[in-house]
C-alpha positions as CSV (number, residue, x, y, z in Angstrom):
1,M,57.7,42.6,-77.8
2,L,57.0,38.9,-78.7
3,E,60.5,38.6,-80.2
4,L,62.1,40.0,-77.0
5,L,60.2,37.4,-74.9
6,G,61.2,34.6,-77.4
7,Y,65.0,35.5,-76.9
8,I,64.5,35.6,-73.1
9,F,62.6,32.1,-73.3
10,L,65.3,30.8,-75.6
11,Y,68.0,31.9,-73.1
12,L,66.2,30.2,-70.2
13,I,65.9,26.9,-72.2
14,I,69.7,27.2,-72.9
15,G,70.4,27.7,-69.2
16,V,68.2,24.7,-68.0
17,V,69.6,22.5,-70.8
18,L,73.2,23.3,-69.9
19,L,72.8,23.3,-66.1
20,P,73.2,19.4,-65.8
21,F,76.3,19.5,-67.9
22,Y,77.7,22.3,-65.7
23,M,76.8,20.3,-62.5
24,I,78.7,17.2,-64.0
25,A,81.7,19.4,-64.9
26,A,81.7,21.1,-61.4
27,R,81.7,17.5,-59.8
28,L,84.7,16.6,-62.2
29,E,86.5,19.6,-61.3
30,V,86.2,19.0,-57.6
31,T,87.1,15.2,-57.8
32,K,90.0,15.8,-60.2
33,Y,91.7,18.9,-59.0
34,G,90.4,19.6,-55.6
35,K,88.0,22.2,-54.0
36,K,89.7,25.4,-55.5
37,N,88.4,24.7,-59.0
38,L,84.8,24.4,-57.7
39,A,85.0,28.2,-57.0
40,V,86.2,28.8,-60.6
41,A,83.3,26.8,-62.0
42,I,80.7,28.6,-59.7
43,I,82.1,32.0,-60.7
44,F,82.5,31.1,-64.5
45,W,78.9,29.8,-65.1
46,P,77.0,32.9,-64.1
47,I,79.3,34.9,-66.2
48,V,78.4,32.7,-69.2
49,N,74.7,32.8,-68.3
50,T,74.8,36.6,-68.1
51,F,76.5,36.9,-71.4
52,L,73.8,34.7,-72.9
53,F,71.1,36.8,-71.3
54,V,72.7,40.0,-72.7
55,I,72.9,38.4,-76.2
56,A,69.2,37.5,-76.0
57,L,68.2,41.0,-74.7
58,V,70.2,42.8,-77.5
59,G,68.9,40.4,-80.3
60,G,65.3,40.8,-79.1
61,W,65.7,44.6,-79.0
62,I,67.1,44.7,-82.5
63,E,64.3,42.4,-83.8
64,L,61.8,44.7,-82.0
65,K,63.4,47.9,-83.6
66,N,63.3,46.1,-87.1
67,H,59.6,45.4,-86.8
68,L,58.5,48.9,-85.6
């Protein structure tokens, strides 16, 4: 159970650390290419975050199974 929480915590740290970079990238997308790319950035980021979260959950579950 502790490993699962550890993976979720790791995911949250990754999300918080990458968020400023995402905001900078979104700002550059808007200024450089116009408004339509902001929608791409807003759609793309949650997909990446969800993917990281699934990896964290699966990794935590595998670790939990190995210890039981």
